[in-house]
VEXDREN-743730 format. One line per 2 residues: number of its first residue (from 1); their letters; for each residue y, x, z of N, C-alpha, C. Coordinates in steps of 0.02 Angstrom, whole numbers, plus 50000, padded with zeros to 5 digits. Layout:
<rotors>
NUM> A> Y/X/Z/Y/X/Z/Y/X/Z | ... $
</rotors>
This chain:
<rotors>
1> XX> 55612/54168/58482/55618/54224/58430/55660/54194/58346 | 55639/54154/58347/55662/54135/58266/55752/54152/58272 $
3> XX> 55772/54107/58319/55856/54114/58347/55881/54200/58327 | 55846/54224/58385/55856/54297/58396/55849/54336/58349 $
5> XX> 55802/54317/58297/55799/54354/58215/55857/54323/58191 | 55874/54281/58189/55935/54266/58129/56008/54289/58152 $
7> XX> 56014/54286/58237/56062/54320/58253/56072/54394/58236 | 56009/54418/58238/56007/54493/58227/56014/54507/58159 $
9> XX> 55999/54467/58106/56026/54465/58049/56085/54458/58040 | 56097/54424/58056/56193/54419/58047/56235/54459/58064 $
11> XX> 56210/54504/58118/56231/54550/58144/56234/54624/58109 | 56186/54613/58074/56182/54669/58018/56227/54660/57953 $
13> XX> 56209/54595/57938/56263/54578/57878/56335/54598/57902 | 56349/54566/57950/56444/54584/57977/56449/54650/58010 $
15> XX> 56415/54684/58022/56435/54767/58059/56410/54814/58034 | 56339/54813/58000/56301/54878/57985/56287/54882/57909 $
17> XX> 56292/54827/57871/56277/54815/57790/56323/54878/57765 | 56291/54942/57734/56349/55002/57705/56391/54943/57660 $
19> XX> 56460/54978/57653/56486/54956/57608/56523/54991/57551 | 56518/54972/57488/56562/55012/57444/56635/55016/57470 $
21> XX> 56662/55069/57447/56733/55095/57462/56770/55030/57415 | 56820/55012/57459/56851/54954/57440/56919/54957/57403 $
23> XX> 56927/54940/57348/57003/54966/57323/57021/54895/57302 | 57092/54897/57284/57114/54834/57241/57106/54798/57186 $
25> XX> 57078/54745/57195/57077/54722/57136/57084/54741/57062 | 57064/54733/57003/57075/54767/56932/57129/54743/56906 $
27> XX> 57157/54664/56936/57202/54644/56905/57266/54670/56933 | 57279/54699/57002/57329/54746/57021/57337/54801/56973 $
29> XX> 57425/54791/56975/57440/54844/56954/57462/54915/56995 | 57469/54962/56966/57478/55019/57025/57530/55011/57062 $
31> XX> 57583/54958/57040/57651/54946/57071/57619/54891/57131 | 57556/54865/57123/57551/54802/57167/57521/54831/57222 $
33> XX> 57487/54892/57208/57450/54930/57261/57499/54966/57316 | 57455/54956/57365/57513/54986/57438/57507/55052/57426 $
35> XX> 57584/55072/57441/57593/55149/57413/57557/55198/57477 | 57552/55261/57432/57515/55305/57473/57575/55365/57494 $
37> XX> 57553/55382/57542/57611/55412/57571/57640/55505/57557 | 57702/55508/57558/57715/55590/57534/57698/55635/57597 $
39> XX> 57660/55662/57615/57637/55698/57675/57687/55715/57684 | 57704/55745/57743/57746/55780/57764/57725/55865/57751 $
41> XX> 57763/55914/57788/57752/55973/57767/57699/56006/57818 | 57666/56041/57819/57613/56085/57884/57652/56084/57927 $
43> XX> 57713/56107/57947/57753/56112/58003/57753/56057/58043 | 57773/56013/58008/57783/55931/58036/57720/55886/58056 $
45> XX> 57658/55921/58049/57606/55862/58042/57575/55891/58120 | 57570/55837/58153/57535/55848/58208/57465/55854/58227 $
47> XX> 57425/55906/58261/57352/55906/58240/57318/55834/58259 | 57254/55845/58234/57217/55774/58225/57159/55793/58261 $
49> XX> 57117/55751/58304/57060/55750/58323/57012/55761/58262 | 56939/55822/58262/56900/55815/58211/56868/55744/58202 $
51> XX> 56879/55705/58153/56864/55649/58139/56788/55630/58118 | 56742/55657/58176/56676/55637/58168/56642/55577/58179 $
53> XX> 56687/55546/58216/56653/55486/58257/56728/55434/58273 | 56719/55363/58267/56766/55333/58286/56765/55328/58372 $
55> XX> 56837/55327/58390/56826/55335/58464/56914/55288/58476 | 56900/55242/58509/56946/55198/58540/56925/55187/58609 $
57> XX> 56988/55162/58636/56985/55126/58715/56960/55058/58707 | 56887/55045/58705/56879/54974/58686/56894/54953/58774 $
59> XX> 56870/54891/58747/56879/54851/58805/56812/54858/58880 | 56836/54880/58940/56789/54870/58979/56724/54830/58966 $
61> XX> 56650/54873/58960/56614/54847/58966/56571/54835/59021 | 56590/54856/59069/56549/54855/59137/56612/54860/59190 $
63> XX> 56593/54815/59248/56642/54808/59306/56659/54876/59348 | 56722/54880/59362/56747/54959/59408/56679/54939/59444 $
65> XX> 56660/55013/59454/56628/55019/59504/56565/55022/59498 | 56525/54994/59455/56463/54952/59436/56412/54995/59447 $
67> XX> 56368/55003/59491/56299/55054/59498/56267/55036/59437 | 56248/55113/59402/56179/55113/59355/56133/55052/59389 $
69> XX> 56105/55044/59346/56029/55010/59350/55972/55024/59301 | 55909/55011/59330/55851/55007/59278/55840/55093/59280 $
71> XX> 55828/55109/59207/55791/55184/59193/55865/55237/59199 | 55932/55200/59195/55988/55233/59180/55991/55274/59266 $
73> XX> 55980/55232/59322/55988/55253/59379/55959/55322/59408 | 55897/55334/59357/55835/55386/59365/55890/55463/59343 $
75> XX> 55943/55448/59314/55980/55519/59269/56022/55525/59333 | 56037/55504/59367/56086/55528/59442/56031/55565/59507 $
77> XX> 56021/55610/59512/55991/55652/59546/56035/55673/59616 | 56015/55668/59676/56054/55678/59738/56068/55750/59721 $
79> XX> 56120/55779/59769/56146/55843/59748/56176/55858/59822 | 56198/55918/59831/56235/55918/59892/56306/55955/59869 $
81> XX> 56359/55957/59929/56417/55973/59918/56409/56065/59882 | 56376/56090/59918/56372/56168/59904/56343/56188/59835 $
83> XX> 56322/56144/59799/56283/56144/59726/56350/56127/59659 | 56413/56086/59701/56456/56066/59658/56502/56127/59631 $
85> XX> 56498/56144/59575/56514/56218/59563/56575/56222/59539 | 56610/56241/59603/56693/56257/59589/56722/56200/59614 $
87> XX> 56709/56172/59646/56769/56124/59681/56788/56146/59734 | 56783/56190/59751/56841/56218/59811/56871/56252/59784 $
89> XX> 56860/56287/59718/56937/56319/59677/56983/56273/59654 | 56963/56190/59633/57016/56159/59613/57074/56119/59650 $
91> XX> 57133/56124/59642/57174/56089/59672/57190/56030/59649 | 57150/56018/59699/57133/55940/59713/57186/55885/59709 $
93> XX> 57251/55916/59736/57326/55876/59733/57322/55842/59668 | 57316/55899/59631/57332/55871/59554/57306/55803/59542 $
95> XX> 57256/55796/59552/57195/55757/59531/57211/55683/59579 | 57240/55691/59636/57243/55630/59683/57276/55566/59647 $
97> XX> 57326/55583/59612/57354/55520/59580/57315/55458/59539 | 57270/55523/59522/57212/55475/59457/57174/55444/59499 $
99> XX> 57150/55478/59579/57103/55450/59613/57139/55383/59651 | 57199/55384/59647/57248/55335/59692/57232/55262/59625 $
101> XX> 57225/55299/59559/57250/55213/59505/57166/55204/59514 | 57115/55246/59529/57044/55227/59517/57027/55192/59561 $
103> XX> 57067/55182/59647/57044/55138/59701/57078/55102/59713 | 57136/55107/59642/57172/55037/59665/57135/54974/59635 $
105> XX> 57084/54997/59585/57025/54953/59550/56968/54926/59580 | 56949/54998/59602/56857/55001/59651/56890/54977/59708 $
107> XX> 56939/54956/59746/56929/54927/59812/56909/54869/59819 | 56915/54836/59757/56889/54767/59758/56820/54737/59752 $
109> XX> 56794/54809/59754/56714/54801/59742/56683/54824/59804 | 56645/54803/59846/56611/54801/59916/56591/54886/59915 $
111> XX> 56543/54897/59869/56520/54966/59897/56577/55018/59876 | 56610/55005/59853/56678/55049/59863/56738/55055/59901 $
113> XX> 56734/54993/59958/56789/54968/59985/56811/55014/60031 | 56768/55044/60071/56768/55087/60138/56796/55174/60107 $
115> XX> 56774/55181/60064/56797/55254/60032/56876/55261/60013 | 56870/55187/59963/56947/55210/59940/56992/55164/59974 $
117> XX> 56977/55139/60041/57019/55122/60079/57061/55190/60123 | 57004/55243/60125/57019/55306/60162/57058/55346/60112 $
119> XX> 57050/55346/60033/57084/55381/60004/57153/55366/59994 | 57166/55295/59996/57226/55259/59982/57273/55257/60055 $
121> XX> 57238/55273/60099/57280/55289/60178/57299/55351/60180 | 57275/55401/60118/57310/55471/60115/57342/55482/60045 $
123> XX> 57407/55462/60049/57415/55463/59959/57455/55534/59946 | 57463/55581/59994/57478/55642/59962/57451/55720/60009 $
125> XX> 57370/55714/60007/57344/55751/60042/57361/55827/60015 | 57363/55881/60052/57347/55950/60023/57293/55946/60002 $
127> XX> 57290/56004/59952/57198/56017/59919/57149/56014/59985 | 57162/56065/60041/57108/56082/60077/57093/55995/60119 $
129> XX> 57153/55969/60108/57144/55893/60150/57105/55843/60122 | 57112/55840/60063/57080/55803/59999/57000/55830/60016 $
131> XX> 56992/55902/59988/56920/55910/60011/56885/55883/60057 | 56936/55893/60120/56888/55861/60197/56880/55771/60180 $
133> XX> 56938/55747/60140/56908/55673/60155/56854/55669/60093 | 56834/55697/60021/56818/55671/59982/56737/55696/60018 $
135> XX> 56720/55745/60074/56663/55763/60090/56641/55727/60143 | 56692/55670/60187/56673/55630/60209/56652/55584/60199 $
137> XX> 56677/55535/60144/56658/55474/60125/56627/55473/60081 | 56627/55545/60016/56576/55533/59981/56516/55579/59973 $
139> XX> 56469/55564/59919/56415/55609/59907/56412/55629/59836 | 56410/55695/59821/56385/55713/59757/56311/55711/59713 $
141> XX> 56304/55674/59666/56251/55667/59628/56248/55695/59562 | 56215/55728/59545/56205/55769/59491/56194/55721/59415 $
143> XX> 56226/55720/59365/56195/55674/59310/56148/55752/59276 | 56112/55705/59244/56037/55736/59204/56034/55712/59146 $
145> XX> 55998/55726/59101/55979/55714/59023/55940/55663/59030 | 55892/55620/58991/55825/55601/58988/55766/55656/58989 $
147> XX> 55795/55728/58964/55735/55759/58956/55744/55814/59011 | 55777/55794/59078/55786/55833/59130/55848/55887/59145 $
149> XX> 55873/55897/59081/55937/55944/59102/55991/55932/59121 | 56032/55950/59142/56097/55931/59183/56161/55957/59135 $
151> XX> 56138/55976/59074/56197/56003/59005/56209/55967/58971 | 56251/55954/58949/56286/55894/58904/56340/55919/58858 $
153> XX> 56364/55884/58823/56418/55887/58775/56500/55856/58792 | 56552/55900/58788/56588/55872/58829/56651/55890/58751 $
155> XX> 56687/55833/58731/56724/55839/58689/56782/55820/58719 | 56857/55819/58669/56914/55815/58683/56940/55748/58649 $
157> XX> 57001/55703/58676/57042/55670/58638/57109/55666/58678 | 57151/55633/58618/57232/55651/58643/57268/55587/58626 $
159> XX> 57339/55584/58638/57376/55517/58612/57421/55539/58568 | 57408/55531/58494/57445/55547/58448/57516/55527/58454 $
161> XX> 57571/55557/58427/57627/55549/58406/57660/55529/58336 | 57674/55459/58312/57684/55460/58257/57785/55439/58262 $
163> XX> 57798/55437/58201/57876/55419/58184/57883/55331/58170 | 57903/55283/58183/57909/55228/58147/57976/55178/58161 $
165> XX> 57961/55114/58142/58013/55097/58151/57973/55007/58157 | 58035/54959/58186/58023/54890/58193/58006/54852/58106 $
167> XX> 58047/54874/58097/58075/54850/58010/58024/54891/57964 | 58019/54865/57909/57999/54895/57837/58051/54921/57818 $
169> XX> 58048/54984/57795/58106/55013/57760/58078/55067/57709 | 58091/55100/57649/58055/55153/57614/58043/55208/57649 $
171> XX> 58072/55251/57703/58042/55282/57760/57982/55266/57787 | 57973/55213/57825/57917/55172/57853/57891/55111/57806 $
173> XX> 57853/55131/57765/57816/55074/57726/57740/55071/57742 | 57701/55089/57793/57651/55080/57817/57634/55038/57881 $
175> XX> 57615/54989/57874/57597/54937/57952/57545/54946/58006 | 57566/54966/58059/57519/54947/58107/57521/54867/58119 $
177> XX> 57454/54821/58112/57437/54764/58111/57429/54740/58201 | 57441/54685/58206/57428/54645/58278/57363/54620/58262 $
179> XX> 57315/54603/58312/57262/54560/58302/57268/54515/58278 | 57235/54491/58195/57256/54423/58175/57227/54363/58214 $
181> XX> 57263/54306/58184/57231/54256/58218/57166/54208/58195 | 57150/54229/58138/57065/54204/58109/57024/54253/58108 $
183> XX> 57035/54316/58154/56981/54352/58170/56931/54334/58225 | 56869/54315/58226/56818/54282/58275/56783/54326/58302 $
185> XX> 56779/54328/58352/56732/54392/58396/56692/54334/58453 | 56616/54342/58425/56563/54297/58464/56535/54371/58508 $
187> XX> 56524/54349/58566/56493/54372/58618/56421/54368/58622 | 56375/54408/58602/56323/54382/58598/56269/54371/58665 $
189> XX> 56300/54404/58708/56266/54386/58771/56269/54331/58800 | 56331/54286/58781/56322/54232/58798/56280/54164/58783 $
191> XX> 56266/54176/58720/56200/54137/58670/56154/54182/58711 | 56116/54233/58706/56057/54281/58710/56071/54347/58742 $
193> XX> 56047/54343/58817/56050/54382/58856/56021/54438/58834 | 55975/54448/58786/55946/54510/58787/55989/54557/58720 $
195> XX> 56041/54522/58679/56073/54536/58651/56144/54576/58674 | 56140/54590/58758/56197/54602/58785/56221/54663/58757 $
197> XX> 56303/54680/58764/56333/54708/58735/56351/54710/58657 | 56328/54660/58630/56312/54644/58555/56368/54599/58551 $
199> XX> 56410/54615/58486/56459/54542/58471/56456/54564/58386 | 56487/54510/58371/56494/54469/58294/56559/54483/58296 $
201> XX> 56595/54493/58240/56667/54487/58212/56678/54461/58134 | 56732/54420/58114/56705/54396/58066/56756/54347/58051 $
203> XX> 56784/54304/58010/56814/54249/58002/56764/54195/57967 | 56809/54134/57982/56779/54052/57950/56798/54048/57887 $
205> XX> 56748/54045/57868/56753/54014/57774/56702/53956/57775 | 56731/53895/57768/56698/53829/57755/56641/53820/57793 $
207> XX> 56659/53848/57864/56619/53822/57928/56553/53878/57942 | 56571/53923/57909/56524/53971/57906/56548/54049/57928 $
209> XX> 56521/54101/57971/56548/54157/57992/56531/54211/57931 | 56586/54240/57919/56583/54294/57849/56627/54350/57866 $
211> XX> 56600/54419/57850/56614/54475/57880/56700/54464/57859 | 56741/54511/57901/56818/54497/57900/56830/54546/57853 $
213> XX> 56906/54545/57821/56932/54595/57786/56918/54671/57799 | 56905/54715/57756/56878/54771/57749/56959/54819/57745 $
215> XX> 56974/54877/57749/57007/54911/57746/57044/54903/57680 | 57010/54908/57633/57015/54926/57567/57067/54832/57539 $
217> XX> 57046/54790/57569/57057/54716/57562/57113/54703/57600 | 57135/54765/57665/57178/54742/57695/57250/54768/57676 $
219> XX> 57223/54829/57649/57288/54885/57632/57306/54886/57556 | 57336/54805/57552/57351/54804/57460/57425/54772/57487 $
221> XX> 57465/54782/57431/57527/54753/57426/57539/54689/57449 | 57502/54634/57428/57491/54562/57451/57439/54573/57506 $
223> XX> 57440/54584/57546/57379/54593/57596/57392/54538/57629 | 57321/54515/57659/57299/54440/57708/57328/54462/57742 $
225> XX> 57339/54501/57777/57381/54497/57842/57444/54508/57844 | 57493/54500/57808/57557/54497/57793/57585/54453/57846 $
227> XX> 57636/54470/57891/57655/54431/57933/57632/54468/58004 | 57577/54501/58008/57562/54510/58071/57568/54601/58069 $
229> XX> 57632/54612/58049/57646/54681/58055/57686/54688/58133 | 57657/54752/58165/57689/54770/58217/57728/54801/58228 $
231> XX> 57734/54867/58210/57766/54919/58192/57763/54945/58113 | 57798/54982/58087/57801/55032/58023/57812/55092/58050 $
233> XX> 57762/55146/57988/57761/55217/58008/57769/55246/57950 | 57774/55305/57962/57803/55346/57895/57752/55390/57870 $
235> XX> 57683/55393/57869/57617/55443/57866/57559/55387/57844 | 57521/55376/57807/57468/55329/57816/57415/55371/57851 $
237> XX> 57413/55458/57822/57349/55480/57840/57367/55493/57949 | 57411/55494/57959/57430/55480/58051/57416/55419/58057 $
239> XX> 57420/55366/58012/57396/55311/58041/57335/55305/58050 | 57286/55322/57987/57220/55292/58006/57185/55345/58059 $
241> XX> 57208/55412/58080/57197/55454/58139/57203/55415/58198 | 57271/55379/58207/57285/55324/58264/57231/55269/58270 $
243> XX> 57208/55251/58214/57160/55196/58231/57098/55224/58258 | 57074/55320/58242/56997/55333/58269/57020/55350/58339 $
245> XX> 57070/55381/58366/57093/55393/58425/57099/55327/58472 | 57140/55268/58450/57147/55211/58485/57206/55173/58513 $
247> XX> 57236/55230/58544/57299/55231/58575/57363/55273/58541 | 57435/55276/58545/57476/55330/58548/57541/55295/58549 $
249> XX> 57576/55338/58530/57649/55318/58539/57693/55330/58463 | 57736/55275/58468/57759/55273/58395/57842/55297/58412 $
251> XX> 57881/55334/58403/57971/55366/58426/57981/55325/58361 | 58035/55301/58387/58085/55248/58351/58141/55301/58321 $
253> XX> 58190/55274/58272/58239/55333/58247/58301/55317/58308 | 58286/55267/58358/58355/55256/58411/58322/55294/58452 $
255> XX> 58265/55323/58474/58232/55371/58514/58190/55334/58563 | 58178/55270/58544/58127/55244/58599/58052/55264/58568 $
257> XX> 58011/55256/58638/57943/55274/58607/57905/55217/58634 | 57862/55209/58592/57834/55132/58602/57746/55165/58610 $
259> XX> 57734/55134/58663/57659/55143/58676/57604/55086/58644 | 57562/55098/58604/57529/55064/58567/57461/55059/58573 $
261> XX> 57418/55010/58571/57329/55031/58619/57296/54972/58584 | 57240/54990/58582/57192/54965/58539/57169/54856/58558 $
263> XX> 57193/54843/58521/57177/54769/58522/57119/54745/58512 | 57079/54756/58453/57031/54738/58411/57016/54782/58363 $
265> XX> 56935/54761/58328/56926/54802/58269/56925/54733/58210 | 56887/54749/58148/56878/54714/58105/56796/54695/58103 $
267> XX> 56755/54736/58141/56688/54709/58129/56661/54758/58076 | 56693/54787/58037/56653/54811/57992/56627/54881/58009 $
269> XX> 56592/54927/57974/56548/54998/58006/56609/55042/58002 | 56598/55090/58037/56647/55150/58050/56625/55218/57994 $
271> XX> 56659/55252/57946/56625/55290/57904/56673/55351/57903 | 56649/55408/57936/56677/55471/57943/56708/55479/57869 $
273> XX> 56778/55503/57869/56803/55532/57783/56794/55592/57791 | 56794/55633/57856/56763/55721/57836/56694/55718/57813 $
275> XX> 56657/55671/57849/56567/55678/57806/56591/55656/57727 | 56611/55589/57714/56625/55580/57636/56656/55649/57606 $
277> XX> 56708/55673/57617/56723/55746/57583/56674/55779/57578 | 56629/55802/57623/56586/55846/57628/56518/55830/57576 $
279> XX> 56498/55762/57582/56450/55745/57535/56474/55729/57466 | 56548/55736/57439/56565/55733/57386/56579/55806/57346 $
281> XX> 56568/55847/57401/56594/55921/57382/56656/55929/57370 | 56698/55897/57416/56772/55915/57420/56786/55959/57470 $
283> XX> 56753/55973/57541/56770/56018/57595/56702/56050/57589 | 56708/56107/57639/56645/56121/57653/56645/56106/57732 $
285> XX> 56571/56095/57780/56581/56093/57850/56648/56099/57885 | 56652/56187/57885/56679/56238/57915/56773/56216/57910 $
287> XX> 56773/56175/57849/56835/56144/57828/56859/56068/57845 | 56810/56038/57850/56812/55976/57876/56837/55963/57941 $
289> XX> 56885/55984/57967/56914/55974/58032/56989/55934/58003 | 57033/55932/58084/57090/55874/58062/57122/55890/58021 $
291> XX> 57162/55963/58010/57200/56009/57984/57173/56019/57896 | 57125/56023/57892/57079/56048/57827/57098/55963/57777 $
293> XX> 57059/55909/57818/57081/55841/57782/57137/55828/57783 | 57180/55853/57826/57259/55839/57807/57295/55875/57753 $
295> XX> 57279/55946/57736/57279/56002/57695/57255/55962/57622 | 57200/55927/57627/57150/55910/57558/57202/55835/57545 $
297> XX> 57217/55797/57581/57276/55735/57581/57323/55757/57531 | 57356/55806/57555/57414/55824/57517/57414/55847/57455 $
299> XX> 57344/55873/57443/57316/55910/57376/57299/55850/57329 | 57270/55800/57356/57243/55757/57322/57267/55689/57336 $
301> XX> 57327/55664/57324/57369/55605/57334/57346/55551/57286 | 57313/55558/57223/57296/55522/57179/57212/55502/57206 $
303> XX> 57166/55545/57237/57130/55531/57282/57119/55476/57344 | 57182/55490/57385/57179/55493/57445/57147/55397/57456 $
305> XX> 57199/55349/57434/57178/55280/57453/57094/55277/57441 | 57072/55304/57398/56993/55301/57386/56967/55322/57444 $
307> XX> 56975/55384/57466/56946/55419/57528/56952/55363/57592 | 57024/55354/57604/57036/55295/57659/56989/55242/57649 $
309> XX> 56977/55207/57608/56946/55148/57587/56874/55157/57594 | 56823/55233/57594/56789/55240/57607/56748/55224/57679 $
311> XX> 56801/55218/57712/56780/55190/57781/56812/55128/57810 | 56790/55080/57787/56790/54980/57793/56811/54972/57861 $
313> XX> 56803/54994/57924/56825/54996/57987/56893/54993/57981 | 56923/54950/58036/56998/54933/58028/57023/54918/58099 $
315> XX> 57049/54956/58138/57079/54945/58216/57143/54892/58203 | 57162/54839/58257/57213/54819/58251/57239/54847/58345 $
317> XX> 57323/54835/58353/57331/54865/58392/57393/54828/58412 | 57409/54819/58503/57463/54778/58538/57512/54828/58573 $
319> XX> 57552/54818/58575/57618/54855/58610/57602/54842/58682 | 57596/54900/58714/57586/54925/58786/57659/54901/58831 $
321> XX> 57644/54891/58893/57726/54889/58930/57762/54969/58924 | 57831/54958/58930/57851/55011/58946/57854/55047/59000 $
323> XX> 57868/55088/59012/57873/55147/59067/57785/55172/59090 | 57718/55158/59054/57653/55180/59057/57679/55262/59076 $
325> XX> 57627/55286/59114/57634/55363/59110/57574/55391/59064 | 57535/55351/59047/57470/55364/58993/57464/55299/58957 $
327> XX> 57413/55304/58905/57386/55252/58866/57332/55223/58924 | 57306/55160/58917/57276/55123/58960/57208/55141/58935 $
329> XX> 57162/55159/58995/57094/55171/58963/57042/55096/58993 | 57005/55111/58986/56946/55048/58988/56959/55020/59071 $
331> XX> 56971/55066/59103/56979/55035/59176/57042/54990/59202 | 57082/54992/59137/57152/54959/59140/57193/55009/59176 $
333> XX> 57205/55058/59169/57238/55106/59224/57267/55154/59179 | 57345/55175/59181/57344/55216/59141/57309/55314/59118 $
335> XX> 57297/55332/59083/57261/55379/59087/57305/55448/59125 | 57274/55487/59143/57313/55546/59179/57299/55612/59133 $
337> XX> 57331/55665/59110/57322/55696/59051/57284/55751/59108 | 57243/55777/59079/57176/55830/59086/57159/55800/59176 $
339> XX> 57166/55737/59179/57116/55722/59247/57080/55662/59219 | 57097/55639/59158/57038/55547/59157/57001/55601/59097 $
341> XX> 56935/55557/59107/56893/55547/59059/56846/55496/59042 | 56824/55500/58961/56786/55437/58959/56719/55450/58959 $
343> XX> 56692/55392/58994/56613/55403/59010/56570/55342/58982 | 56508/55362/58994/56458/55306/58966/56441/55254/59033 $
345> XX> 56477/55199/59035/56478/55166/59105/56399/55137/59117 | 56355/55153/59079/56290/55127/59096/56271/55157/59136 $
347> XX> 56291/55234/59145/56278/55298/59197/56312/55307/59235 | 56384/55322/59232/56420/55336/59270/56475/55276/59303 $
349> XX> 56490/55238/59351/56525/55189/59370/56586/55208/59344 | 56620/55158/59301/56682/55146/59294/56734/55169/59341 $
351> XX> 56777/55202/59343/56826/55224/59396/56806/55288/59453 | 56758/55305/59436/56730/55347/59500/56749/55425/59479 $
353> XX> 56757/55458/59550/56778/55523/59532/56731/55583/59503 | 56725/55601/59468/56674/55663/59419/56687/55718/59425 $
355> XX> 56656/55758/59449/56679/55842/59450/56635/55881/59390 | 56675/55909/59349/56659/55922/59270/56662/56005/59272 $
357> XX> 56626/56030/59260/56597/56107/59255/56604/56133/59184 | 56639/56137/59148/56647/56156/59080/56678/56229/59071 $
359> XX> 56691/56226/58989/56733/56284/58965/56805/56259/58934 | 56858/56292/58927/56911/56274/58876/56873/56271/58814 $
361> XX> 56913/56235/58781/56903/56228/58700/56904/56307/58659 | 56846/56322/58613/56841/56376/58602/56847/56447/58630 $
363> XX> 56829/56441/58686/56816/56480/58760/56769/56485/58788 | 56764/56557/58825/56713/56544/58901/56745/56549/58959 $
365> XX> 56811/56529/58944/56844/56517/59036/56842/56484/59053 | 56815/56473/59116/56797/56404/59155/56852/56341/59150 $
367> XX> 56814/56292/59139/56871/56242/59160/56835/56183/59212 | 56855/56209/59280/56812/56149/59324/56875/56108/59358 $
369> XX> 56854/56052/59373/56905/56006/59373/56875/55945/59407 | 56908/55902/59461/56878/55838/59498/56921/55785/59421 $
371> XX> 56884/55758/59392/56895/55698/59346/56899/55623/59354 | 56937/55580/59311/56903/55517/59352/56880/55485/59292 $
373> XX> 56835/55455/59298/56800/55405/59246/56845/55354/59222 | 56883/55341/59184/56925/55305/59178/56943/55265/59100 $
375> XX> 56900/55272/59072/56889/55265/58996/56827/55258/58961 | 56814/55220/58920/56736/55226/58876/56754/55257/58808 $
377> XX> 56709/55257/58764/56698/55287/58696/56667/55256/58645 | 56661/55239/58595/56606/55222/58552/56563/55287/58540 $
379> XX> 56587/55352/58553/56530/55393/58536/56515/55431/58597 | 56531/55412/58661/56507/55443/58724/56454/55383/58761 $
381> XX> 56411/55424/58738/56332/55411/58759/56279/55435/58785 | 56269/55431/58871/56216/55472/58881/56255/55495/58959 $
383> XX> 56207/55520/59007/56239/55517/59088/56284/55581/59079 | 56280/55636/59045/56297/55710/59032/56348/55712/58985 $
385> XX> 56372/55650/58955/56447/55665/58911/56509/55634/58927 | 56553/55677/58905/56629/55656/58920/56662/55671/58872 $
387> XX> 56721/55636/58883/56776/55650/58819/56827/55658/58875 | 56873/55718/58861/56913/55743/58900/56976/55727/58887 $
389> XX> 57010/55691/58898/57084/55658/58892/57139/55727/58896 | 57188/55756/58844/57218/55806/58848/57295/55777/58870 $
391> XX> 57299/55726/58864/57367/55701/58853/57396/55696/58796 | 57466/55690/58784/57514/55676/58728/57536/55745/58696 $
393> XX> 57539/55725/58623/57579/55781/58586/57538/55835/58558 | 57580/55861/58510/57539/55931/58470/57513/55969/58515 $
395> XX> 57533/56000/58560/57487/56030/58624/57411/56011/58634 | 57417/55941/58651/57351/55904/58684/57315/55900/58615 $
397> XX> 57351/55890/58565/57292/55872/58514/57266/55947/58486 | 57296/55985/58478/57251/56068/58465/57197/56064/58526 $
399> XX> 57197/56052/58565/57154/56064/58616/57088/56022/58625 | 57099/55944/58596/57075/55897/58597/57022/55919/58535 $
401> XX> 57083/55934/58465/57041/55933/58417/56975/55993/58410 | 56990/56042/58456/56950/56108/58449/56890/56086/58504 $
403> XX> 56888/56038/58559/56850/56043/58602/56779/56034/58572 | 56729/56051/58596/56651/56042/58575/56628/56093/58618 $
405> XX> 56623/56068/58695/56582/56136/58733/56540/56084/58763 | 56495/56139/58803/56434/56119/58862/56462/56105/58926 $
407> XX> 56445/56061/58963/56465/56059/59031/56404/56012/59079 | 56421/56036/59138/56374/55992/59179/56432/55923/59226 $
409> XX> 56397/55886/59259/56430/55834/59282/56402/55811/59340 | 56444/55802/59421/56427/55785/59471/56461/55712/59478 $
411> XX> 56447/55653/59505/56474/55584/59494/56476/55583/59580 | 56550/55567/59601/56543/55566/59669/56546/55498/59713 $
413> XX> 56500/55453/59739/56481/55420/59760/56505/55401/59817 | 56524/55347/59848/56537/55330/59917/56475/55343/59966 $
415> XX> 56484/55367/60016/56416/55387/60073/56367/55317/60083 | 56399/55254/60071/56359/55192/60097/56344/55169/60025 $
417> XX> 56355/55205/59962/56344/55181/59905/56253/55203/59901 | 56219/55157/59905/56149/55172/59880/56114/55139/59817 $
419> X> 56119/55178/59768/56099/55178/59711/55989/55143/59715 $
</rotors>
């Protein structure tokens, strides 16, 4: 137990200790500090998801199709096809491509093999044929909360589009960094099973693991990460929110669009800058939205660097292969716009089909669709909780930023899958 105590103490020091806003050292002149953006006009700024949580595509923390265990299992209740609200009204053909992607991974799991082989043998069914196949090979399980209800929070996310370059220029001065070589990650479960799903990040100094550089220590003129630049972009605020989303596209001047995805994180705690602005009295809660924060940034360029540094968390990126239809989720397959969701894999098997019954953002218009659980997220906790992937670009961003609905979920598990 003493060893566990010291590991937990180290974890607290490296990941949860409150951080003071990091700013360039006093010896730095204003010219030596990293430049602050000349933000584009309102019409040019793409919308941003409300930044109340850090949300990026973390590496899968559960194997594809892994069944829930222990108390998590009790939150999935047997149901009937008749109880699945609106399944027969959905265009299931539109979800089939995403289901084929899931089954490409799930077929390796013995629990899913028979059902997925049937799906893969029917690559382009009609909606009626798809429904018949689902009823033949799957059974619905209703997701519930710990207090016994079947309703939970449904939010949205999207893939932002930034403008950038492969080289630094006056127009593109802000770097996306790749994973630094001196970043050390320790998976604690390999040493202490009771600390499963916990990890330490830091860097070695004189043989000791110390906290990794914070945002304020990274974003200075003489950055300790110099040489690890992946791409350069034109707007530091867009870059900040790209780190929250965890993946996106960068459009180069030659027309090339580069997919970038989450590679790692510096291990520092996340702090919502929307909450910081509210706490400082700069914005009221109703104005601390994606557009409200950007508008504040344009009016307060002299305060912008301090605001961004109040969140010491920093995300590193990697360039994804060309030709992807969408960003890669935790399942390792491209996400499908309006057919992929992020879930908590402790309760819902990663890759599973999930029927979602909710409403459109800021509306009571029904949104009932067969979705695929192909991603995870730092804020996605619980059995009745999902993040709806709206796709890429401005329209998707508007929908994602406005989505905070209530919904119900049915997980479709193979007939021979007996939790």
